[in-house]
C-alpha positions as CSV (number, residue, x, y, z in Angstrom):
1,M,35.1,67.9,-7.7
2,V,37.1,70.0,-5.4
3,M,39.5,67.2,-4.2
4,L,40.1,66.8,-8.2
5,L,41.0,70.7,-8.7
6,F,43.3,70.4,-5.6
7,F,44.7,67.2,-7.5
8,G,45.2,68.7,-10.7
9,L,46.7,72.0,-9.1
10,R,49.4,69.8,-6.9
11,F,50.2,67.9,-9.7
12,I,50.9,71.1,-12.2
13,S,52.7,72.8,-9.0
14,Y,55.1,70.1,-8.8
15,Q,56.2,69.9,-12.4
16,V,56.7,73.4,-12.6
17,L,58.8,73.0,-9.2
18,Q,61.1,69.9,-10.9
19,V,61.4,72.2,-14.3
20,V,63.0,74.8,-12.1
21,A,65.3,72.5,-10.0
22,L,66.0,70.2,-13.3
23,P,69.3,72.7,-13.8
24,F,70.4,72.2,-10.1
25,V,70.1,68.4,-9.8
26,I,72.0,68.2,-13.1
27,F,75.2,70.4,-12.2
28,F,74.6,68.3,-8.9
29,I,75.0,65.1,-10.5
30,A,77.6,66.0,-12.6
31,W,79.9,67.5,-9.7
32,R,79.4,64.1,-7.7
33,K,80.9,62.1,-11.0
34,W,83.5,64.7,-11.2
35,K,84.3,64.4,-7.4
36,G,84.4,60.7,-7.8
37,K,81.7,60.1,-5.2
38,K,79.2,57.3,-4.9
39,T,76.7,57.3,-7.8
40,F,73.0,56.9,-8.1
41,G,73.3,53.9,-9.7
42,T,72.5,52.5,-13.3
43,P,71.7,55.5,-14.9
44,A,69.6,53.9,-17.7
45,H,67.4,53.0,-14.3
46,R,67.3,56.4,-13.2
47,F,65.9,57.6,-15.7
48,G,63.0,55.4,-16.6
49,W,64.6,52.9,-18.9
50,V,64.4,49.9,-16.5
51,P,64.0,46.3,-17.2
52,R,60.9,45.4,-19.2
53,N,58.0,43.4,-17.8
54,T,57.0,40.9,-20.5
55,G,55.4,38.9,-18.6
56,K,51.4,39.5,-16.4
57,A,50.7,42.3,-14.8
58,S,53.1,42.9,-11.4
59,I,53.0,44.5,-8.1
60,W,55.5,47.0,-7.9
61,I,57.3,47.4,-4.3
62,Q,59.6,50.2,-3.6
63,A,61.9,50.4,-0.8
64,V,64.3,52.6,-0.4
65,S,67.3,51.2,1.1
66,V,68.7,48.1,2.5
67,G,66.6,47.9,5.9
68,E,63.2,48.3,3.8
69,T,64.6,46.2,0.9
70,L,65.5,43.4,3.6
71,A,61.9,44.0,5.6
72,S,59.9,43.3,2.3
73,E,61.7,39.8,1.8
74,Y,59.6,37.3,3.1
75,F,56.2,39.1,2.3
76,I,58.0,39.0,-1.4
77,E,58.5,35.3,-0.4
78,K,54.6,35.0,0.0
79,L,53.5,36.7,-3.1
80,A,55.7,34.9,-5.6
81,A,54.2,32.0,-3.5
82,D,50.8,33.2,-4.5
83,G,51.6,33.2,-8.1
84,Q,52.4,37.2,-8.2
85,S,54.9,38.8,-10.5
86,V,56.9,40.8,-8.0
87,Y,58.9,44.1,-9.3
88,L,60.9,45.2,-6.7
89,T,62.8,48.7,-6.9
90,S,65.0,50.2,-4.5
91,G,66.9,53.7,-3.7
92,T,70.3,52.2,-3.1
93,A,73.4,49.9,-4.6
94,G,73.2,47.7,-1.2
95,A,69.6,47.7,-1.3
96,V,69.6,46.1,-5.1
97,Q,72.4,44.2,-4.1
98,V,70.7,42.1,-0.9
99,S,67.7,41.8,-3.2
100,K,69.4,39.3,-5.7
101,N,68.2,36.5,-4.5
102,F,64.6,37.4,-3.6
103,R,62.1,35.9,-5.4
104,T,61.2,38.7,-8.2
105,T,60.2,38.7,-11.4
106,H,62.7,41.9,-11.8
107,R,64.6,44.3,-9.6
108,A,65.8,47.7,-10.6
109,Y,66.8,51.2,-9.2
110,L,64.1,53.8,-9.0
111,P,64.4,56.2,-11.4
112,F,64.3,59.9,-10.3
113,D,61.0,61.8,-10.1
114,F,60.4,63.6,-12.7
115,L,57.7,63.1,-15.1
116,P,59.0,61.6,-18.0
117,C,61.1,58.7,-15.8
118,I,58.3,57.7,-13.9
119,I,56.0,57.1,-17.2
120,L,58.6,55.5,-18.8
121,A,58.8,53.1,-15.9
122,F,55.3,52.6,-15.1
123,W,54.6,52.0,-19.0
124,R,58.1,49.0,-18.5
125,I,56.9,47.8,-15.3
126,K,53.2,47.3,-16.3
127,P,51.9,47.2,-12.5
128,K,48.5,46.2,-11.5
129,A,49.6,47.7,-7.8
130,L,52.1,50.4,-6.1
131,I,53.3,48.9,-2.6
132,I,55.6,51.6,-0.6
133,I,57.0,50.2,2.0
134,E,57.6,52.9,5.0
135,G,58.0,56.3,3.8
136,D,59.5,56.8,0.4
137,W,56.6,59.0,-0.8
138,W,57.8,60.6,-4.3
139,P,55.2,62.8,-5.6
140,N,55.2,61.9,-9.2
141,L,55.3,58.4,-8.7
142,V,52.1,58.3,-6.5
143,M,50.5,60.8,-8.4
144,V,50.9,59.1,-11.7
145,A,49.7,55.5,-10.1
146,R,46.4,57.7,-9.0
147,I,46.3,59.1,-12.7
148,L,46.5,55.8,-14.0
149,N,43.9,54.3,-11.8
150,I,46.8,51.9,-10.6
151,P,46.1,51.6,-6.5
152,V,48.9,52.7,-4.4
153,Y,49.7,50.8,-0.9
154,G,51.8,51.9,2.2
155,I,53.1,49.1,4.5
156,N,55.2,50.2,7.6
157,A,53.8,53.8,6.7
158,R,55.0,56.3,8.9
159,V,56.8,59.8,8.8
160,T,59.1,61.4,10.2
161,Q,59.0,64.3,11.6
162,H,60.8,67.1,10.6
163,S,61.2,71.1,11.6
164,G,61.6,74.5,9.8
165,L,61.4,74.7,6.1
166,R,61.3,70.8,5.8
167,S,58.2,70.6,7.5
168,L,56.7,72.9,5.6
169,M,57.8,71.5,2.7
170,F,56.4,67.6,3.5
171,K,52.8,69.5,4.5
172,I,52.4,71.5,1.2
173,I,53.9,68.3,-1.0
174,C,53.7,65.1,0.7
175,W,50.5,64.9,2.6
176,G,48.7,65.8,-0.2
177,V,50.5,63.0,-2.2
178,I,49.8,60.5,0.6
179,R,46.2,61.2,0.9
180,N,45.9,59.8,-2.3
181,C,47.0,56.2,-1.3
182,T,44.3,53.6,-1.3
183,Q,45.2,52.2,1.9
184,L,47.7,52.4,4.6
185,F,49.1,49.9,6.9
186,V,50.7,51.5,9.7
187,Q,53.6,49.9,12.7
188,T,51.5,51.5,16.3
189,E,48.1,53.1,17.0
190,A,50.7,56.5,17.4
191,D,51.4,56.0,13.6
192,A,47.6,55.7,12.6
193,Q,46.8,58.8,14.8
194,T,49.8,61.0,13.3
195,F,48.2,60.0,9.7
196,A,45.0,60.8,11.1
197,D,45.7,64.2,12.4
198,N,47.1,65.4,9.0
199,G,44.2,64.6,7.0
200,I,44.1,61.0,5.9
201,S,40.8,59.0,6.4
202,T,40.5,56.7,9.1
203,K,38.8,54.7,6.5
204,K,42.2,53.9,4.5
205,I,44.3,53.5,7.7
206,Y,45.1,50.0,9.1
207,T,47.3,49.0,12.0
208,L,49.4,46.1,11.1
209,G,52.4,45.7,13.2
210,N,55.9,45.9,12.4
211,I,56.9,44.0,9.2
212,K,60.2,44.2,10.0
213,A,59.3,41.8,13.1
214,F,57.7,39.4,10.8
215,N,60.6,39.5,8.5
216,V,63.0,38.4,11.3
217,A,60.8,36.0,12.6
218,A,60.3,34.4,9.3
219,K,63.5,34.7,8.8
220,L,64.7,32.4,11.8
221,K,62.0,29.8,11.2
222,T,63.2,29.4,7.5
223,L,66.9,29.4,8.1
224,N,66.0,26.8,11.0
225,L,68.7,27.8,13.5
226,Q,68.9,27.6,17.1
227,K,70.4,29.3,20.1
228,K,73.7,28.1,21.0
229,V,73.8,28.4,24.7
230,Q,77.6,28.2,25.7
231,P,79.4,27.8,29.3
232,F,80.9,31.3,29.4
233,P,78.8,34.7,28.5
234,V,79.1,36.5,25.4
235,L,79.0,40.1,25.0
236,M,78.2,41.2,20.7
237,A,78.4,44.5,19.4
238,G,76.9,44.9,16.4
239,S,76.6,47.0,13.1
240,I,79.3,49.3,15.1
241,H,80.8,52.3,13.5
242,P,84.2,54.3,13.7
243,G,84.3,56.2,17.0
244,E,82.5,53.6,19.0
245,A,85.5,50.8,18.9
246,D,86.9,52.5,21.9
247,I,84.0,52.6,23.7
248,F,83.0,48.6,23.4
249,L,86.4,47.6,23.5
250,G,87.3,49.2,26.3
251,C,84.1,48.3,28.0
252,F,84.6,44.6,27.7
253,G,88.3,44.9,29.1
254,A,87.1,46.2,32.3
255,L,84.6,43.5,32.1
256,K,86.6,40.8,31.9
257,R,88.4,41.7,35.0
258,Q,85.3,41.1,36.6
259,F,84.3,38.5,34.5
260,P,87.6,36.2,33.6
261,T,85.7,34.1,31.0
262,L,83.8,36.8,29.1
263,R,83.8,36.9,25.3
264,L,83.3,39.1,22.6
265,I,81.8,39.0,19.7
266,V,82.4,42.3,17.3
267,V,80.6,43.4,13.8
268,P,81.5,46.1,11.8
269,R,78.6,48.6,10.0
270,H,81.1,48.6,7.5
271,L,84.3,46.7,6.2
272,H,86.0,49.6,4.8
273,W,87.8,49.8,8.5
274,L,87.9,46.4,9.2
275,D,91.8,46.3,9.5
276,E,91.4,49.6,11.7
277,L,89.2,47.3,13.8
278,T,91.2,44.4,14.3
279,K,94.4,46.3,15.4
280,E,92.7,48.0,18.0
281,A,91.1,45.0,19.2
282,W,94.9,43.4,20.1
283,D,95.4,45.4,22.7
284,H,92.4,44.1,24.5
285,G,92.5,40.2,23.9
286,N,93.1,37.3,21.4
287,V,91.5,38.3,18.0
288,F,90.0,35.8,15.8
289,V,88.6,37.2,12.4
290,L,85.7,35.6,11.0
291,R,85.3,35.2,7.4
292,N,82.1,32.6,7.1
293,K,79.6,32.0,8.6
294,P,80.0,30.3,11.8
295,D,80.0,26.3,11.4
296,A,79.7,23.6,13.9
297,S,83.6,24.0,14.8
298,F,82.7,28.0,16.0
299,A,82.3,27.0,19.4
300,K,85.8,26.4,19.8
301,T,87.0,29.1,18.0
302,L,85.1,31.2,20.3
303,A,86.2,29.4,23.4
304,D,89.4,29.5,21.8
305,H,89.7,33.7,21.8
306,D,89.0,36.6,23.8
307,I,87.5,38.7,20.5
308,I,85.7,37.3,17.4
309,I,85.6,40.2,14.6
310,G,83.1,39.4,12.0
311,G,85.3,39.7,8.6
312,T,82.9,39.7,6.3
313,L,78.8,40.9,5.3
314,G,75.7,38.4,6.2
315,I,77.4,36.6,8.8
316,M,75.7,38.8,11.6
317,F,72.2,37.1,12.0
318,E,73.7,33.8,12.7
319,L,76.4,35.3,15.2
320,Y,73.3,36.4,17.4
321,A,72.9,32.9,18.4
322,Y,76.2,32.6,20.6
323,A,75.2,36.2,22.6
324,S,74.0,36.7,26.0
325,L,73.9,40.6,25.6
326,F,74.2,43.1,22.8
327,Y,75.1,46.6,22.0
328,L,73.7,48.2,19.3
329,G,76.4,50.4,16.6
330,G,75.3,53.5,15.7
331,T,73.5,54.7,19.0
332,F,76.8,55.9,20.2
333,V,77.9,58.3,17.4
334,P,75.5,60.5,15.7
335,V,74.3,57.7,13.6
336,G,70.7,57.1,15.2
337,G,70.9,52.9,15.8
338,H,69.8,49.8,13.5
339,N,68.2,46.7,14.2
340,L,66.8,46.2,17.2
341,L,64.8,43.4,15.7
342,E,67.4,40.9,14.9
343,P,68.6,40.4,18.8
344,A,64.9,40.5,20.3
345,V,63.7,37.3,18.0
346,W,67.0,35.4,19.4
347,G,66.1,36.4,22.9
348,I,68.9,38.5,23.6
349,A,68.3,42.0,25.7
350,S,70.5,45.0,24.4
351,I,71.8,48.1,25.3
352,V,72.1,51.3,23.0
353,G,73.9,54.6,23.4
354,P,71.9,57.8,23.4
355,N,71.8,58.1,19.7
356,H,68.9,55.8,19.1
357,V,66.2,58.0,17.1
358,N,66.2,55.3,14.2
359,C,65.1,52.6,16.6
360,V,63.3,54.5,19.6
361,D,59.8,52.3,18.8
362,T,61.0,48.8,19.2
363,L,63.4,50.4,22.4
364,Q,59.8,51.4,24.2
365,Y,58.7,48.0,23.7
366,L,61.8,46.2,24.6
367,Q,61.9,48.7,27.9
368,Q,58.3,48.0,28.7
369,H,59.6,44.0,28.8
370,G,62.8,44.9,30.7
371,A,65.2,43.9,27.9
372,G,66.2,47.2,26.6
373,F,68.7,49.7,28.2
374,V,69.8,53.0,27.5
375,A,73.5,54.4,28.5
376,K,74.3,57.8,28.5
377,N,77.8,57.4,27.8
378,G,80.7,54.5,28.5
379,A,80.5,54.5,32.1
380,T,76.9,53.7,32.2
381,L,77.3,51.3,29.8
382,L,79.9,49.4,31.9
383,E,78.0,50.0,35.0
384,Q,74.6,48.3,32.9
385,S,76.6,45.7,31.6
386,A,77.9,44.4,34.8
387,K,74.6,44.3,36.4
388,L,73.3,42.3,34.2
389,F,76.1,39.8,33.6
390,S,75.5,39.2,37.7
391,D,72.4,38.1,37.5
392,Q,72.5,35.5,34.5
393,T,68.9,34.8,35.4
394,Y,67.5,38.0,35.0
395,L,69.4,38.5,31.6
396,A,67.9,35.5,30.2
397,T,64.5,36.1,31.5
398,A,64.9,39.3,29.5
399,G,65.7,38.2,26.4
400,A,63.1,35.3,26.5
401,A,60.5,38.2,27.1
402,A,61.9,40.1,24.2
403,A,61.8,37.2,21.9
404,R,58.0,36.9,23.1
405,W,57.2,40.2,22.0
406,L,58.5,40.0,18.9
407,E,56.6,37.0,18.3
408,E,53.4,38.3,19.0
409,D,53.7,41.5,17.0
410,A,55.3,39.0,14.0
411,Q,51.9,37.0,14.5
412,R,49.5,39.6,13.8
413,C,51.2,41.2,11.2
414,E,51.1,37.8,9.5
415,I,47.3,37.6,9.8
416,A,47.3,41.1,8.1
417,L,49.7,40.8,5.5
418,R,47.9,37.3,4.5
419,Q,44.2,39.4,4.3
420,F,46.1,42.1,2.3
421,R,47.2,39.5,-0.3
422,T,43.8,38.7,-1.2
423,T,42.7,42.0,-2.5
424,L,45.9,41.8,-4.2
425,K,44.9,38.5,-6.6
């Protein structure tokens, strides 16, 4: 009775807060549109008018952005193979785009977390279960599911630590919402302890492992890709941002004086600055811009050019096959880094910069296996790279250890997900 009372108070308080905030939200959306900034996706979807599910009740999966959406790909594949109807919602245009080939019944933008929008979305989606990938804990999304007696599951569940006012608001609103979840599948024992310390019943918490590790391992197996060992060392810098090219290209230039046959593969995170990157790369060697996925002739292209630039979306995963050492973009600028699991599944050691908050857990595991390194600046990056390229045996051994760790984590996750899927039938 007490828990029900607290739920009711939290539900009513959140609705009052939203009524107060609504004029500011409308003004903000109008201002962004007037300024020509990025939109928030299909307006009809955002107000709850998502594509209607006319078939059987679906499994509703919410994955906020590209990383979480990609992480759900092979889990969705397994659900579809079980005969489940899967309805995927995402929060960004990129996430909706990358899911276009997933085996989903429907996909849409997640509606705004206003009560009428969410209620309309539930009516049109007809979910029998709601699965949230990582930490997109929208209060109305979860509370309406509870009111409708729809189970809510968190996969790869985690929370990002905040400070000050953001931390207080999270404790007041979101922790209470998370307590309404049916089950939480977390990555690590440390994540499990964080949830338990904040009032989540330990009976609801299960250590799953990293679904992203499961996903990249499944991707490598499904695509049946193999490592392409070259007769020369290959450095790869992936998902790089403006501001990092000078560091990576400068390091490559210095390394090439020590290792004359060294080649560089560089892939920008976004293509809007491809021309700028290409122009800058010509100062450091002969450049080839790759516009398609690497094929049988790519090894010769790599041998004939000092620098290969990934000039189209979706080719980075296949390019890992040629790399000996990996630099993670977004870590030498204040972005926080991106995916360290993909180089690991290919058996490649990685070096990251000082801004690696987005991949700190994976980095710690790689460091334990001698396959992850942190460079404070360009000078340290050069020093570490030269040391690794000077000992190719160690470099290969470290990469193999990373691949073994990821495979073991992926297998644990796959077993747990298989058991979880039985509860959804």
